[in-house]
Each structure stands twice: as structure tokens, then as C-alpha cells.
C-alpha positions in Angstrom: 63.3 98.6 27.6 60.9 96.4 29.5 57.3 95.8 29.0 55.0 95.6 32.0 52.2 93.1 31.7 49.2 93.8 33.9 48.3 91.0 36.4 44.8 89.8 35.9 42.9 87.7 38.5 39.5 86.1 37.8 37.4 85.4 40.8 34.0 83.6 40.8 31.5 85.0 43.3 28.0 83.7 43.8 26.8 86.3 46.3 27.4 87.0 49.9 25.5 83.9 51.2 26.7 81.4 48.6 29.8 79.2 48.3 30.5 76.9 45.4 31.8 74.2 47.7 35.1 72.2 48.0 35.7 69.3 45.6 37.5 66.5 47.4 38.2 62.7 47.2 34.7 62.1 48.5 33.4 62.4 44.9 35.9 59.8 43.7 35.3 57.4 46.6 31.5 57.6 46.5 31.6 57.3 42.7 33.6 54.1 43.0 31.1 52.8 45.5 28.2 53.5 43.2 30.1 51.8 40.3 30.5 48.8 42.5 26.8 48.8 43.3 26.0 48.9 39.6 28.4 46.0 38.8 27.9 43.7 41.7 24.3 44.3 42.8 22.6 45.2 39.6 24.9 43.9 36.9 25.7 40.3 38.1 24.3 38.6 35.0 26.6 40.7 32.8 29.7 40.9 34.9 29.7 37.4 36.6 27.4 35.4 34.3 24.9 34.6 37.1 21.5 33.2 36.1 18.5 35.5 35.6 15.5 34.1 37.4 12.7 36.4 36.3 12.2 38.8 33.4 9.6 41.4 32.5 8.8 44.6 30.6 11.3 47.2 29.4 14.2 44.7 29.7 13.6 44.2 33.5 15.2 41.2 35.1 16.4 40.0 38.5 19.0 37.5 39.8 19.3 35.8 43.1 22.4 37.7 44.3 20.6 41.0 43.4 17.5 40.1 45.5 19.4 38.8 48.5 21.9 41.6 48.5 19.3 44.4 48.3 17.2 42.9 51.1 20.1 42.4 53.4 21.4 45.8 52.6 18.1 47.5 53.4 17.5 45.6 56.6 21.1 46.3 57.9 20.7 50.0 57.2 17.3 50.1 59.0 18.8 48.2 62.0 21.7 50.8 62.1 19.2 53.7 62.0 17.2 52.2 64.9 20.2 51.4 67.0 22.0 54.6 66.1 23.2 55.9 69.5 23.2 52.5 71.3 25.9 51.1 69.0 27.5 54.3 68.0 31.0 53.2 69.0 30.7 50.2 66.7 29.4 52.2 63.8 32.2 54.8 63.9 35.0 52.3 64.5 37.6 51.9 61.8 37.6 48.2 62.6 34.0 48.1 61.4 35.0 50.0 58.3 37.7 47.5 57.5 35.3 44.6 58.1 32.8 46.1 55.8 35.3 46.5 53.0 36.5 43.0 53.5 33.0 41.6 53.3 32.3 43.5 50.1 35.5 42.3 48.5 35.1 38.7 49.5 31.5 38.5 48.5 32.3 40.0 45.1 35.2 37.6 44.5 32.9 34.7 45.6 30.7 35.4 42.6 33.6 34.5 40.3 33.1 30.8 41.3 29.5 30.7 40.1 30.4 29.4 36.6 32.4 26.5 38.2 30.3 25.9 41.4 26.8 26.8 40.3 24.1 26.8 42.9 21.7 29.1 44.7 23.6 28.6 48.0 26.8 30.2 46.8 24.9 33.2 45.3 22.9 33.7 48.4 26.0 33.7 50.6 27.6 36.2 48.3 24.5 38.4 48.5 24.5 38.3 52.3 28.2 39.3 52.4 27.9 42.1 49.9 24.7 43.4 51.5 26.2 43.7 55.0 29.5 45.1 53.7 27.9 47.7 51.4 25.6 48.8 54.2 28.5 49.4 56.5 30.4 51.5 53.9 27.3 53.5 52.9 27.0 54.6 56.5 30.7 55.8 56.5 30.1 57.6 53.2 27.0 59.3 54.7 29.0 60.4 57.8 31.8 61.7 55.6 29.3 63.7 53.5 27.4 65.0 56.5 30.6 66.6 57.8 30.7 68.8 54.6 28.8 72.0 54.0 25.8 72.1 51.8 27.6 73.4 48.6 30.3 70.7 49.0 27.7 68.0 49.4 26.0 69.1 46.1 29.3 69.4 44.2 30.8 66.1 45.3 27.5 64.2 44.8 27.1 65.6 41.3 30.7 64.7 40.2 30.4 61.2 41.8 27.5 60.1 39.5 29.7 60.8 36.5 32.6 58.9 37.9 30.2 56.0 38.8 28.7 55.5 35.3 32.1 56.0 33.7 33.8 53.3 35.8 30.9 50.9 35.3 30.4 51.5 31.6 34.0 51.4 30.5 36.3 49.9 33.1 34.1 47.1 34.3 31.7 46.5 31.4 34.4 46.0 28.7 36.7 43.8 30.8 36.8 40.1 30.1 35.0 37.8 32.6 37.7 37.3 35.3 39.2 40.7 34.9 36.0 42.6 35.4 35.1 40.6 38.5 38.6 41.1 40.0 38.4 44.8 39.4 35.0 44.9 41.1 36.5 43.1 44.1 39.3 45.6 44.3 37.0 48.6 44.4 36.0 48.2 48.1 39.7 48.3 49.0 40.1 51.6 47.2 37.1 52.9 49.1 38.6 51.7 52.3 41.8 53.7 51.6 39.8 56.9 50.9 37.5 56.5 53.8 40.4 55.8 56.1 41.9 59.1 55.1 38.6 61.0 55.2 37.5 59.6 58.5 39.4 61.4 61.3 40.0 60.0 64.7 37.1 60.5 67.1 36.8 63.9 68.7 37.1 62.4 72.1 40.6 61.1 71.3 41.8 64.3 69.5 40.3 66.7 72.1 40.4 69.4 69.5 36.9 69.8 68.0 34.0 69.6 70.5 31.6 66.7 70.6 28.2 68.2 69.9 25.3 65.8 70.5 22.7 65.4 67.7 19.6 67.6 68.1 16.6 65.8 69.7 14.1 64.6 67.3 10.6 63.1 67.6 11.3 59.7 65.9 7.6 58.9 65.2 6.9 62.3 63.5 10.3 62.2 61.7 9.5 58.7 60.3 6.1 59.9 59.0 7.4 63.1 57.4 10.7 61.7 56.1 10.5 57.9 55.8 7.2 57.7 54.0 8.0 60.1 51.1 11.5 58.5 50.8 9.9 55.1 50.4 7.4 56.3 47.8 10.3 58.0 45.9 12.2 54.7 46.1 9.5 52.9 44.1 9.9 55.3 41.2 13.7 55.2 41.5 13.7 51.4 41.4 11.6 51.3 38.2 13.8 53.9 36.5 17.0 52.1 37.6 15.8 48.7 36.5 15.6 49.9 32.9 18.5 52.3 32.8 21.3 50.6 34.8 20.3 47.0 34.6 19.3 46.9 31.0 20.4 49.9 28.9 24.0 50.2 30.0 24.9 46.5 29.9 23.2 46.1 26.4 24.7 49.1 24.8 27.5 49.2 22.2 30.6 51.4 22.1 28.8 54.3 20.5 26.1 54.1 23.1 28.6 54.0 25.9 29.8 57.5 24.8 26.2 58.7 25.0 26.0 57.2 28.5 29.0 59.2 29.6 27.5 62.4 28.0 24.3 61.7 29.9 26.3 61.4 33.2 28.0 64.7 32.4 24.8 66.4 31.5 23.2 65.1 34.7 26.0 66.6 36.8 25.6 69.9 34.9 21.8 69.9 35.4 22.1 69.4 39.1 24.9 72.0 39.6 23.3 74.7 37.4 19.9 74.2 39.0 21.0 74.4 42.6 23.5 77.3 42.0 20.8 79.2 40.0 18.3 78.7 42.8 20.6 80.1 45.5 22.6 77.1 46.8 21.8 73.7 48.3 20.6 74.8 51.8 16.9 74.3 51.0 16.0 71.0 49.3 12.5 72.2 48.4 14.1 74.6 45.9 15.9 72.0 43.9 13.3 69.3 44.2 10.8 71.7 42.5 12.5 71.8 39.1 14.4 68.5 39.1 11.4 66.2 39.9 9.4 67.3 36.8 12.5 66.9 34.7 13.0 63.3 36.0 9.3 62.6 35.4 9.6 63.7 31.7 12.4 61.2 31.2 10.0 58.4 32.2 8.1 58.9 28.9 11.1 57.4 27.1 10.7 54.0 28.8 8.8 52.4 25.9 11.6 53.4 23.5 14.3 51.7 25.6 13.9 48.3 23.9 14.4 49.8 20.4 17.9 49.3 19.0 18.3 52.7 17.3 17.1 55.1 20.0 20.3 56.4 21.6 18.7 59.7 22.3 15.9 58.1 24.4 18.2 55.9 26.3 20.5 58.8 27.0 17.6 60.7 28.6 16.6 57.7 30.7 20.1 57.3 32.1 20.3 61.1 32.7 17.0 61.0 34.6 18.0 58.1 36.8 21.4 59.7 37.6 19.8 63.0 38.6 17.3 61.1 40.7 20.0 59.1 42.5 22.1 62.1 43.2 19.1 64.1 44.3 18.2 61.7 47.0 21.8 61.4 48.3 22.0 65.2 48.5 18.7 65.3 50.3 20.0 62.9 53.0 23.3 64.7 53.4 21.7 68.1 53.6 19.2 66.9 56.2 21.9 65.5 58.4 24.2 68.5 58.0 21.8 71.3 58.3 19.9 70.1 61.4 22.8 68.4 63.1 21.0 65.0 63.0 22.9 61.8 63.4 24.0 60.7 59.9 23.8 57.1 61.1 20.1 57.7 61.8 19.4 59.7 58.6 21.3 57.6 56.1 20.3 54.3 57.9 16.6 55.1 57.8 16.7 56.9 54.4 18.9 54.6 52.4 17.3 51.5 54.0 13.8 52.6 53.0 15.1 53.7 49.6 16.7 50.3 49.0 13.6 48.2 50.0 11.3 50.5 48.0 13.7 50.4 45.1 13.5 46.6 45.1 9.7 46.9 44.9 10.1 49.4 42.0 12.5 47.1 40.2 10.1 44.1 40.4 7.1 46.3 39.4 7.7 46.0 35.6 8.3 42.2 36.0 5.1 41.7 37.9 3.1 44.1 35.8 3.9 42.1 32.6 1.2 39.6 33.6 -1.7 42.0 34.1 -0.6 45.1 32.1 -3.1 44.2 29.3 -5.9 44.9 31.7 -4.9 48.6 32.1 -6.7 51.2 29.9 -3.4 52.3 28.4 -1.7 48.9 28.1 2.0 49.1 28.7 1.8 52.9 29.0 -0.2 52.4 32.2 3.0 51.5 34.0 4.4 55.0 33.2 1.2 56.6 34.4 1.4 54.7 37.7 5.1 55.6 38.2 4.3 59.3 37.4 1.4 59.1 40.0 3.8 57.7 42.5 6.2 60.6 42.0 3.4 63.1 42.3 2.4 61.6 45.6 6.0 61.4 46.9 6.6 65.1 46.0 3.4 66.1 47.8 4.5 64.2 50.9 8.0 65.7 50.8 8.6 67.7 54.0 9.7 71.3 53.8 12.4 72.8 55.9 10.1 74.4 58.4 8.3 71.1 59.0 11.6 69.3 59.7 12.6 72.2 61.9 9.4 71.9 64.0 10.1 68.2 64.5 13.8 68.6 65.3 13.7 71.6 67.5 12.9 71.0 71.2 9.9 73.4 71.1 8.6 75.5 72.7 11.8 76.1 74.8 14.0 76.9 71.9 11.6 79.4 70.4 11.3 81.2 73.8 15.1 81.2 74.3 15.6 82.5 70.8 13.4 85.4 71.4 15.1 86.1 74.7 18.6 86.0 73.2 17.5 88.3 70.4 16.2 90.8 73.0 19.6 90.7 74.8 21.8 90.9 71.8 19.9 93.6 69.9 21.0 96.5 72.3 24.6 95.5 71.6 24.3 96.5 68.0 22.0 99.5 68.5 23.7 101.2 71.5 25.5 103.7 69.2 22.6 104.5 67.0 22.2 108.3 66.6 18.5 108.1 66.1 17.8 106.9 69.7 17.0 109.2 72.5 19.1 109.6 75.7 16.7 107.5 77.8 16.8 104.7 75.3 20.6 104.8 75.1 20.8 104.7 78.9 18.4 101.8 79.1 20.4 99.9 76.4 23.6 100.5 78.4 22.0 99.2 81.6 20.9 96.1 79.7 24.3 95.4 78.3 25.9 95.9 81.7 23.5 93.6 83.4 24.0 91.0 80.7 27.8 91.0 80.9 28.3 91.4 84.6 26.5 88.2 85.7 26.7 87.4 89.4 28.9 84.5 90.5 27.3 81.3 91.9 28.5 82.2 95.4 26.9 85.7 95.2 23.5 84.4 94.1 22.0 84.8 97.6 23.5 88.2 98.2 21.0 91.1 98.3 20.7 93.1 95.1 21.8 96.7 95.1 18.6 97.7 93.3 15.4 97.9 95.3 13.7 95.6 92.7 13.3 91.9 93.4 15.9 89.6 92.0 15.0 88.3 88.6 13.9 84.8 88.0 16.2 82.4 86.1 15.7 82.9 82.4 14.8 80.2 79.9 18.3 80.3 78.5 19.8 79.7 81.9 17.3 76.8 82.6 18.2 75.2 79.3 21.9 75.6 79.9 21.6 74.3 83.5 20.1 71.0 82.2 23.3 70.5 80.2 25.6 71.7 83.0 25.9 68.4 84.9 26.7 66.4 81.7 29.1 69.1 80.5 31.1 69.0 83.7 31.6 65.3 83.4 33.4 65.7 80.0 37.1 66.4 80.0 38.6 69.6 78.7 36.2 72.5 78.3 33.0 70.8 79.0 31.2 73.9 80.3 32.3 76.0 77.4 31.1 73.3 75.0 27.8 73.2 76.8 27.4 77.0 76.2 28.2 76.6 72.5 25.7 73.7 72.3 23.0 75.8 73.8 23.5 78.6 71.3 23.7 76.2 68.4 20.5 74.4 69.4 18.7 77.6 69.9 19.5 79.0 66.4 19.5 75.6 64.7 23.0 76.0 63.4 24.2 73.3 61.0 26.9 70.8 61.8 29.6 72.8 60.1 28.3 76.2 61.4 28.4 74.8 65.0 32.1 73.9 64.6 32.9 77.3 63.2 30.9 79.0 65.9 33.0 77.1 68.5 36.2 78.4 67.1 34.9 81.9 66.7 33.7 81.9 70.3 37.2 80.9 71.4 38.6 84.0 69.6 40.1 82.3 66.5 40.1 84.0 63.1 39.1 82.7 59.7 42.6 81.6 58.8 42.8 79.4 61.8 39.3 77.9 61.1 40.3 77.3 57.5 43.4 75.3 58.6 41.6 73.4 61.4 38.6 72.3 59.3 40.4 71.8 56.0 38.1 74.1 54.1 38.8 76.9 51.6 38.9 80.6 52.5 35.7 81.4 50.7 33.8 78.5 52.4 35.1 79.6 55.8 34.0 83.2 55.3 30.6 82.2 53.9 29.9 80.0 57.0 31.0 82.8 59.3 28.5 85.1 57.6 25.8 82.5 58.0 26.6 82.1 61.8 26.4 85.9 62.3 23.1 86.1 60.3 21.4 83.2 62.2 22.5 84.4 65.6 21.6 88.0 64.8 25.0 89.4 65.6 27.4 91.6 63.6 30.9 90.8 64.9 32.9 88.2 66.6 32.8 90.1 69.9 29.0 90.0 69.9 29.1 86.3 69.2 31.5 85.7 72.1 29.2 87.7 74.4 26.2 85.7 73.2 28.0 82.4 74.1 28.9 83.9 77.5 25.3 84.7 78.2 24.5 81.0 78.0 26.6 80.3 81.2 24.9 77.4 83.0 26.4 78.6 86.3 24.3 81.6 86.5 
């Protein structure tokens, strides 16, 4: 006699328009990079025994390698953002990736010689090497994250901050002097291995996934709406980082280290729960709204950071900083992914401004120690100033529609979008029972006219109808501008130009554009899942997003929509 046990399957569903994301090695690799930053850039006095040149309030201090490395790091990223498309081949080359990892590793190991060969020159050279190398690798990490969907960016960024503080607090902080430095020098090589695996060959070499150009952007307006609030946020981030990472974590004991790990875990949970509860990570204004006040509250624990028996206060400070750090990284990744902006440009400008502003924020408690007694609130006035900075930064933070207005080539895209909506709508309403016979006939005529487009040779032939031949539409004019460039590309250039026109019209994200390309070619979800290395749920979610944004209801309608964008018409 056998017993039949029922098979039970548990599925997690967050709604039709939400996916939880795919956890990958990106979280491990970026977490290792952040741990290296904490150890080599911010923790040089503790890990390598370098001299501290200046000190200030709340345990703030600065060393020469820290100052040189941050300045070089920020300037290199700004240079990369400015020269984005001009030096694109250099920035995406794996030779550049290997050179960056080598510079990071060599500059880190050079710091091991400071106790023997002490001198500012050696520390300055190490700072230059680590600054250039880390700037190169941060660009590659930005490109890798920008290839993910919104939910995956949020998930991997949240896990990465826990990995970063864990590696820094335990693996590096408790190692003896040479061992900790050697481990820090090995980390860039581990990053190189992960990035080498996560950075595919260029699309032009594989000839599999199309090359879609970044959307046009008004650089002056984008800098004002994106660069300025990021810079202001960076000042507050630097002040919080100076106390949490550069003072609290190195000075903590074994019991406090466990609290630091709990803080990192809580920070990950806070970010994930907040974004999932608010409907996903596709709109950064949603998760800035609750997380910025939470980070601001943690600033009130700054005066308690110098007390020896305040583990709870230090835990909140570290958690606030980690949430802040992850929040800005998610913002950059989401901005590049959603609007198909160049990640070199977004992360170069964003992280460069954040680094230089963070340096100013780190030096703020040091400089303020000399005149803080003049403030009405004494030392608490520093907290008031930082809170005011965060309020101003949040007020300047651009919303999605503001970035959309800067990115989209208006007014052409808006007009084309309206025209495409008018053409596609009859396809979904032709079989409606509530329409009259005249409306149904008109809908059929529109569909026939849209699908049976005349060939280029027949353009001068007389029309069978007595009406005058229609003028070229805005969609056709927009497509024709890309036709010449599309024909110069090898392998499906014209079809790629059609897909690019539709993607630009509806502001599809980077991942949605790739999925639309495969859908327009007739491939199903299983094929897309295999080609893009994404889960089944993520693929289906993106397909729903593509249909919703383009106002179609099936793959056949999407294929027809792409066909309407024929530049040969």
C-alpha cells in the first residue's frame, strides 16, 4: 500500500508589472570593490599605517593617499564622462580593464612599503595609481549594472553593501599588517576575473544583439538637473562616510563588528523592502522619498559616535551611510538603464561629482572644528548644516518626467508617438462588437493602408484613389534620418534602425529595447531568456512592459509596429 504525497510549489509573485530581479556575481564583485575602497582609500592609516595629517570633529581625519586618490579618482571619472563617445573603444576594451586592475593592485601593494620607505612622494604615487585604476573599474561596474533591469540593479546593489562591509570589517580589519595589505592588493584581481566574465564581447564582434546608440541628451540641461543635486548629495554622503567608515568601523571591537554586520544586513533589508513595497525600482522618486528622511534621522547620532558604549548609535550611523551609498548607485544605474543613456557618461559624471563632493564633505568636520564654537548650536550646528544640505539636494533631485524631457528629442518623438498610437489602435479595436459598420470599415482601410506600404520604386506611380498622395509622416522622416547610417552597418542595419526608431519613440529602457528586438524578429520568451541570460519571470515582465509602453497587445502587433517604421517608405 503506497501513500501519495501531494506536490506543493511555492511561487512569489509581486504583481503583473513587477519582478524581483536576478541575483548574480555583480553583487559579489561590486561588494569586493567597495571593500577595497573602504580599506585602501578610506582606511589607509589602519590597514597600512600611513600618517594622518589632519584631524577634526567626530573622529574625522585625512591622510595623503586618501586625498590624492579621491581627487585623481574624481577627475578621471569626469574626464571619462566628457569624452564618452570620443574614446568609447578605449573605455570598453578589456585591455583597459586589465590595466585598471593592475594599477589598483600595484598602487595598493606600494602602500606596504610606507613603514620602510616613508615619504609623501611614495604615498602620492600610490594615490595616483589607485585613483586611476579604481576610476577605470568603476566605469566597468557601471556598464555591467546598466545592462541589468531595474529590479536586478536594486537587488545586487543592496546585497553588495553587506558584502562590502563584511569583507572590510572582518577579512581586512582583523588581518595582521602585511596580510591585510596583501589581501587588499588581491581584491582588484578578483574583480578583474568577475568583470572579465560579466563583460561580453562587443556587439559589433558577436553580431548577435544589435548596437543601439544612446538616446540624445541636452548635456547642459542634464548637468544642471543631474550633476548639481548629485554634488550636493555628495557633501552629505562624505560627512556621514567620514564618521562611519573612517572612524567607527576601524575603532570598533569584536562585539561592535557584529553590530556593523547587522547594520549592513538591515540596510539591505530596508532598501529591498522599501522599493518592493513601493512598486519596484523603475521610479527613483518613489524610493528617495522614504529613504532620504531615514538617512537624515541617522545623522542625529553623530555626536554619540565618539562615546565608547554607544553601539546602538554607531550601528544606526553605519546603516544610514550604507543606505545612502547604495541609493546613489541604484540611482545612477536606473538612470542609465531606463533612458538608454551611456553608462560611461552617467557614471563618469555622477560618480565623479559624488567623489569630489564627498571629499568636501569629509573635510567639512575637520575644517568646522576651528569655527564651530561660533555657531548658535555649537557642534550640533554641523548636523543642522548637513540636514539643510540634504533638504536642498532632495529639492533639486529631478523627477522622471524632467529627465524624460531632457533626454527625448522633442517635439519629434511626441508627435511620432501620437501618430503611432493612432495607427496601432485600430489593430486592437477592429473586432470590437460595439463599433458600427462604418467605423469597422474605416479601421480595416487604415490597417490595410498601414501594412501594404508602397515600394520605393512605386513612389511616383499614380494613386488608385482620387485623393492626393499623402505627405511623408513624422515617423518616416525620423526613420529616414537613420536610414543612411543604418545601411552602412553590417547585418540587419535597416531592421535595427526600425527598432531604434520605435525604442526612441516610446523611451524603452536598455533591456526593453533588446527584448523588443528579439520579439520583432519573431522569437519567443524562452529564446529571449536564453540569449540574455535572464530568468523566465524577468523575461515575461519585460515583455509586458514593452507591450504596455508601445500600446500593443500581442507580438504580431509589435512586429507590425516595427514594420511601420520602414525608412524606405
